[in-house]
TORKE-479517 format. One record per residue: residue number from 1; residue in one letter; z, x negated, y negated of N, C-alpha, C, CB in turn. Coordinates in steps of 0.1 Angstrom, whole numbers, always signed. Each point is the difference from the previous one (the first is absolute). Glycine has a CB too. Layout:
! TORKE-479517
+-----+-----+-------+-------+-------+-------+-------+-------+-------+-------+-------+-------+-------+-------+
!   n ! res !   n_z !   n_x !   n_y !  ca_z !  ca_x !  ca_y !   c_z !   c_x !   c_y !  cb_z !  cb_x !  cb_y !
+-----+-----+-------+-------+-------+-------+-------+-------+-------+-------+-------+-------+-------+-------+
! NUM !   a !     Z !     X !     Y !     Z !     X !     Y !     Z !     X !     Y !     Z !     X !     Y !
...
+-----+-----+-------+-------+-------+-------+-------+-------+-------+-------+-------+-------+-------+-------+
! end
This chain:
! TORKE-479517
+-----+-----+-------+-------+-------+-------+-------+-------+-------+-------+-------+-------+-------+-------+
!   n ! res !   n_z !   n_x !   n_y !  ca_z !  ca_x !  ca_y !   c_z !   c_x !   c_y !  cb_z !  cb_x !  cb_y !
+-----+-----+-------+-------+-------+-------+-------+-------+-------+-------+-------+-------+-------+-------+
!   1 !   x !  -139 !  +112 ! +1176 !   +13 !    +1 !    +6 !   +11 !    +5 !   -10 !    -7 !   -18 !   +16 !
!   2 !   x !    +7 !   +14 !   -28 !   +10 !    +4 !   -10 !    -1 !   +15 !    -3 !    -1 !   -23 !    -9 !
!   3 !   x !   -11 !   +28 !   +10 !    -2 !   +15 !    -2 !    +7 !    +8 !   +11 !   -22 !    -4 !   -12 !
!   4 !   x !   +21 !    -1 !   +24 !    +7 !    +7 !   +11 !   +15 !    -1 !    -2 !   -19 !    -6 !   +15 !
!   5 !   x !   +24 !    -6 !   -19 !   +14 !    -2 !    -2 !    +6 !   +10 !   -11 !    -2 !   -24 !    +7 !
!   6 !   x !    -6 !   +25 !   -18 !    +4 !    +9 !   -11 !    +0 !   +15 !    +5 !    -9 !   -16 !   -17 !
!   7 !   x !    -1 !   +19 !   +25 !    +0 !   +14 !    +5 !   +11 !    +3 !   +10 !   -25 !    -1 !    -2 !
!   8 !   x !   +29 !    -9 !   +10 !   +11 !    +2 !    +9 !   +14 !    +1 !    -7 !   -13 !   -12 !   +17 !
!   9 !   x !   +14 !    +7 !   -29 !   +12 !    +1 !    -7 !    +1 !   +12 !    -9 !    +1 !   -25 !    +0 !
!  10 !   x !   -11 !   +33 !    -1 !    +0 !   +12 !    -8 !    +8 !   +11 !    +8 !   -23 !    -6 !   -11 !
!  11 !   x !   +34 !   +11 !    +5 !    +8 !   +10 !    +7 !    -6 !   +14 !    +0 !   +20 !   -13 !    -6 !
!  12 !   x !   -30 !   +15 !    -2 !    -7 !   +13 !    +0 !   -10 !    +2 !   +11 !    +3 !    +0 !   -25 !
!  13 !   x !    -7 !   -11 !   +32 !    -9 !    +1 !   +11 !    +7 !    +3 !   +13 !   -15 !   -16 !   -12 !
!  14 !   x !    +7 !   +22 !   +21 !    +6 !    +4 !   +13 !    +4 !   -13 !    +7 !   -15 !   +21 !    +1 !
!  15 !   x !   +26 !   -20 !    +7 !    +5 !   -12 !    +7 !   -11 !    -6 !   +10 !   +23 !   +10 !    -2 !
!  16 !   x !   -32 !    -2 !    +6 !   -11 !    -5 !    +9 !    -8 !   -12 !    -7 !    -1 !   +23 !   +11 !
!  17 !   x !    +0 !   -22 !   -24 !    -7 !   -11 !    -7 !    +8 !   -13 !    +2 !   -10 !   +16 !   -17 !
!  18 !   x !   +23 !   -16 !   +14 !    +8 !   -12 !    +2 !    +0 !    -4 !   +15 !   +15 !    +7 !   -19 !
!  19 !   x !   -14 !    +2 !   +28 !    +0 !    -3 !   +14 !   -13 !    -8 !    +4 !   +14 !   +20 !    +5 !
!  20 !   x !   -26 !   -15 !   -10 !   -12 !    -6 !    +4 !    -3 !   -13 !    -7 !    -9 !   +22 !    +4 !
!  21 !   x !   +14 !   -24 !   -16 !    -1 !   -13 !    -7 !    +9 !   -10 !    +8 !    -4 !   +11 !   -23 !
!  22 !   x !   +16 !    -7 !   +27 !    +9 !    -9 !    +7 !    -6 !    -3 !   +14 !   +20 !    +9 !   -12 !
!  23 !   x !   -27 !    +0 !   +18 !    -6 !    -2 !   +13 !   -10 !   -12 !    -2 !    +3 !   +24 !    +7 !
!  24 !   x !   -11 !   -24 !   -18 !    -9 !   -11 !    -3 !    +7 !   -13 !    -3 !   -16 !   +17 !    -8 !
!  25 !   x !   +27 !   -16 !    +1 !    +7 !   -12 !    -5 !    +6 !    -7 !   +12 !    +4 !   +10 !   -22 !
!  26 !   x !    +0 !    -3 !   +32 !    +7 !    -7 !   +11 !   -10 !   -10 !    +8 !   +15 !   +20 !    +2 !
!  27 !   x !   -28 !   -18 !    -4 !   -10 !    -9 !    +6 !    -7 !    -9 !   -10 !    -3 !   +18 !   +18 !
!  28 !   x !    +5 !   -15 !   -30 !    -8 !    -7 !   -11 !    +6 !   -14 !    -3 !    -8 !   +22 !    -9 !
!  29 !   x !    +0 !   -31 !    +6 !    +4 !   -13 !    -6 !    +0 !    +2 !   -15 !   -10 !   -14 !   +19 !
!  30 !   x !   +22 !   +14 !   -25 !    +1 !    +3 !   -14 !    +0 !   -13 !    -8 !   +14 !   +20 !    +5 !
!  31 !   x !   -21 !   -19 !   -17 !    +0 !   -12 !    -9 !   +15 !    -2 !    -5 !   -24 !    +4 !    -7 !
!  32 !   x !   +27 !   -17 !    +5 !   +14 !    -3 !    -4 !    +5 !    +7 !   -12 !    -4 !   -22 !   +10 !
!  33 !   x !    -5 !   +25 !   -20 !    +4 !    +7 !   -12 !    +4 !   +14 !    +3 !   -15 !   -15 !   -13 !
!  34 !   x !   +12 !   +21 !   +24 !    +4 !   +14 !    +3 !   +11 !    +1 !   +10 !   -23 !    +7 !    -4 !
!  35 !   x !   +26 !   -18 !   +11 !   +11 !    +0 !   +10 !   +13 !    +4 !    -5 !   -12 !   -18 !   +11 !
!  36 !   x !   +16 !   +14 !   -23 !   +13 !    +4 !    -6 !    +1 !   +14 !    -3 !    +2 !   -22 !    -9 !
!  37 !   x !   -13 !   +28 !    +4 !    +0 !   +14 !    -4 !    +1 !    +8 !   +13 !   -14 !    -4 !   -20 !
!  38 !   x !    +6 !    +1 !   +30 !    +0 !    +7 !   +13 !   +13 !    -1 !    +7 !   -25 !    -4 !    +2 !
!  39 !   x !   +31 !    -8 !    -2 !   +13 !    -2 !    +7 !   +11 !    +8 !    -7 !    -7 !   -23 !    +6 !
!  40 !   x !    +7 !   +24 !   -19 !   +10 !    +8 !    -7 !    -2 !   +15 !    +3 !    +2 !   -18 !   -18 !
!  41 !   x !   -14 !   +22 !   +18 !    -3 !   +15 !    +2 !    +4 !    +3 !   +15 !   -19 !    +0 !   -17 !
!  42 !   x !   +15 !    -9 !   +26 !    +3 !    +3 !   +14 !   +15 !    +0 !    +3 !   -21 !   -11 !    +6 !
!  43 !   x !   +28 !    +2 !   -13 !   +15 !    +0 !    +1 !    +6 !   +14 !    -5 !    +0 !   -25 !    -2 !
!  44 !   x !    -5 !   +29 !    -9 !    +5 !   +13 !    -5 !    -3 !   +12 !   +10 !    -4 !    -9 !   -24 !
!  45 !   x !    -8 !    +9 !   +29 !    -4 !   +11 !    +9 !    +7 !    -1 !   +14 !   -22 !    +1 !   -11 !
!  46 !   x !   +25 !   -14 !   +15 !    +7 !    -2 !   +13 !   +14 !    +5 !    -1 !   -15 !   -20 !    +4 !
!  47 !   x !   +21 !   +18 !   -15 !   +15 !    +3 !    -1 !    +2 !   +14 !    -5 !    +4 !   -23 !    -5 !
!  48 !   x !   -14 !   +30 !    +1 !    +1 !   +14 !    -5 !    +0 !   +10 !   +12 !   -11 !    -6 !   -22 !
!  49 !   x !   +22 !   +12 !   +25 !    +1 !    +9 !   +12 !    -8 !   +13 !    -2 !   +23 !   -10 !    +4 !
!  50 !   x !   -26 !   +13 !   -17 !    -8 !   +12 !    -2 !   -15 !    -2 !    +3 !   +16 !    +6 !   -18 !
!  51 !   x !   -20 !   -18 !   +20 !   -14 !    -3 !    +3 !    -3 !    +4 !   +14 !    -1 !   -19 !   -16 !
!  52 !   x !   -11 !   +24 !   +19 !    -4 !    +3 !   +14 !    +1 !   -12 !    +9 !   -15 !   +19 !    -8 !
!  53 !   x !   +18 !   -17 !   +20 !    +1 !   -11 !   +10 !   -12 !   -10 !    +0 !   +15 !   +15 !   +14 !
!  54 !   x !   -27 !    -9 !   -14 !   -12 !    -8 !    +0 !    -1 !   -10 !   -11 !   -11 !   +19 !   +12 !
!  55 !   x !   +15 !   -14 !   -24 !    -1 !    -8 !   -12 !   +10 !   -12 !    +1 !    -7 !   +20 !   -14 !
!  56 !   x !   +19 !   -17 !   +19 !   +10 !   -10 !    +2 !    -4 !   -10 !   +11 !   +18 !   +16 !    -6 !
!  57 !   x !   -25 !   -12 !   +16 !    -4 !    -9 !   +11 !   -12 !    -9 !    -5 !    +7 !   +17 !   +17 !
!  58 !   x !   -16 !   -11 !   -24 !   -11 !    -8 !    -6 !    +5 !   -10 !   -10 !   -16 !   +19 !    +5 !
!  59 !   x !   +26 !   -15 !   -13 !    +6 !    -9 !   -10 !    +7 !   -12 !    +7 !    +4 !   +20 !   -15 !
!  60 !   x !    +2 !   -17 !   +26 !    +7 !   -11 !    +8 !   -11 !   -10 !    +5 !   +19 !   +16 !    +6 !
!  61 !   x !   -30 !   -11 !    -1 !   -10 !    -8 !    +5 !    -7 !    -8 !   -11 !    -3 !   +16 !   +19 !
!  62 !   x !    +0 !   -10 !   -30 !    -7 !    -7 !   -11 !    +9 !   -10 !    -5 !   -13 !   +20 !    -6 !
!  63 !   x !   +26 !   -17 !    +4 !   +10 !   -10 !    -5 !    +1 !   -12 !   +10 !   +12 !   +18 !   -13 !
!  64 !   x !   -12 !   -15 !   +26 !    +1 !   -11 !   +10 !   -12 !    -9 !    -1 !   +13 !   +15 !   +15 !
!  65 !   x !   -24 !    -9 !   -18 !   -12 !    -9 !    -1 !    +1 !    -9 !   -12 !   -14 !   +18 !   +11 !
!  66 !   x !   +19 !   -13 !   -22 !    +2 !    -8 !   -12 !   +11 !   -11 !    +3 !    -7 !   +20 !   -15 !
!  67 !   x !   +17 !   -16 !   +22 !   +11 !    -9 !    +3 !    -4 !   -12 !    +8 !   +15 !   +20 !    -1 !
!  68 !   x !   -26 !   -20 !    +8 !    -5 !   -12 !    +7 !    -1 !   -12 !    -9 !   -12 !   +15 !   +16 !
!  69 !   x !    +8 !   -12 !   -29 !    -2 !   -11 !    -9 !   +13 !    -3 !    -8 !   -24 !    +7 !    -2 !
!  70 !   x !   +33 !    +2 !    +2 !   +13 !    -2 !    -8 !   +12 !    +2 !    +9 !   -12 !    +9 !   -21 !
!  71 !   x !   +18 !   -20 !   +26 !   +11 !    +1 !    +9 !   +12 !    +8 !    -5 !    -7 !   -22 !    +9 !
!  72 !   x !   +10 !   +21 !   -23 !   +11 !    +7 !    -5 !    -2 !   +15 !    +1 !    +4 !   -19 !   -16 !
!  73 !   x !   -17 !   +24 !   +15 !    -3 !   +14 !    +2 !    +3 !    +4 !   +14 !   -17 !    -1 !   -19 !
!  74 !   x !   +14 !    -8 !   +28 !    +2 !    +3 !   +14 !   +15 !    +3 !    +3 !   -20 !   -15 !    +6 !
!  75 !   x !   +28 !    +7 !   -11 !   +15 !    +2 !    +2 !    +4 !   +13 !    -7 !    +4 !   -25 !    +1 !
!  76 !   x !    -9 !   +28 !   -12 !    +4 !   +12 !    -7 !    -5 !   +12 !    +7 !    -1 !   -12 !   -22 !
!  77 !   x !   -11 !   +12 !   +28 !    -5 !   +11 !    +8 !    +8 !    +2 !   +12 !   -23 !    -5 !    -8 !
!  78 !   x !   +27 !    -6 !   +15 !    +8 !    +1 !   +12 !   +14 !    +7 !    -3 !   -11 !   -20 !    +9 !
!  79 !   x !   +17 !   +16 !   -20 !   +13 !    +6 !    -4 !    -2 !   +15 !    -4 !    +7 !   -23 !    -8 !
!  80 !   x !   -18 !   +26 !    +2 !    -2 !   +14 !    -4 !    -2 !    +8 !   +13 !   -11 !    -7 !   -22 !
!  81 !   x !    +3 !    +2 !   +31 !    -3 !    +8 !   +12 !   +13 !    +2 !    +8 !   -23 !   -10 !    +1 !
!  82 !   x !   +32 !    -1 !    +0 !   +13 !    +1 !    +7 !    +9 !   +11 !    -7 !    -2 !   -24 !    +6 !
!  83 !   x !    +1 !   +26 !   -19 !    +8 !   +10 !    -6 !    -5 !   +14 !    +3 !    +5 !   -16 !   -18 !
!  84 !   x !   -19 !   +17 !   +19 !    -6 !   +14 !    +2 !    +1 !    +4 !   +15 !   -15 !    -5 !   -19 !
!  85 !   x !   +15 !    -4 !   +28 !    -1 !    +3 !   +15 !   +10 !   +10 !    +5 !    -9 !   -22 !    +2 !
!  86 !   x !   +21 !   +22 !    -6 !   +10 !    +9 !    +6 !    -4 !   +15 !    -4 !   +18 !   -18 !    -1 !
!  87 !   x !   -25 !   +20 !    -9 !    -3 !   +14 !    -4 !   -15 !    +3 !    +1 !   +19 !    -1 !   -16 !
!  88 !   x !   -27 !    -8 !   +23 !   -14 !    +1 !    +0 !    -5 !    +9 !   +11 !    -1 !   -23 !    -9 !
!  89 !   x !   -11 !   +28 !    +7 !    -7 !    +8 !   +10 !    -5 !    -8 !   +11 !    -7 !   +16 !   -18 !
!  90 !   x !    +4 !   -10 !   +30 !    -5 !    -8 !   +11 !   -12 !    -8 !    -3 !    +9 !   +17 !   +15 !
!  91 !   x !   -18 !   -12 !   -23 !   -12 !    -7 !    -4 !    +3 !   -12 !    -8 !   -13 !   +21 !    +0 !
!  92 !   x !   +23 !   -20 !    -9 !    +4 !   -12 !    -8 !    +6 !   -10 !    +9 !    +4 !   +15 !   -20 !
!  93 !   x !    +4 !   -11 !   +29 !    +6 !   -10 !    +9 !   -10 !    -8 !    +8 !   +20 !   +15 !    +2 !
!  94 !   x !   -30 !    -8 !    +3 !   -11 !    -6 !    +8 !    -8 !   -10 !    -9 !    -1 !   +20 !   +14 !
!  95 !   x !    -1 !   -17 !   -26 !    -8 !    -9 !    -9 !    +8 !   -12 !    -4 !   -13 !   +20 !    -8 !
!  96 !   x !   +26 !   -17 !    +6 !    +9 !   -11 !    -5 !    +1 !   -11 !   +11 !   +13 !   +16 !   -14 !
+-----+-----+-------+-------+-------+-------+-------+-------+-------+-------+-------+-------+-------+-------+
! end
């Protein structure tokens, strides 16, 4: 799992690598030692308007899955989504 995370954070790779890693992460049970790294990366990708919509959506879903175990992350995610919604694409609004 950590190899996939490192690959997804490499800016030299095509965005499809990050998209597919995030697609897996939105359904995966992560070990607790990786949850912080994944949550931070997902937050960065979620708030970056330059990222493709699919990456932002999968980041939101993966972070929501992590937030089930961490209530403070849940509040932070909700606040972040509320800030993004006025400028979001229709796909983002549906996922939010």
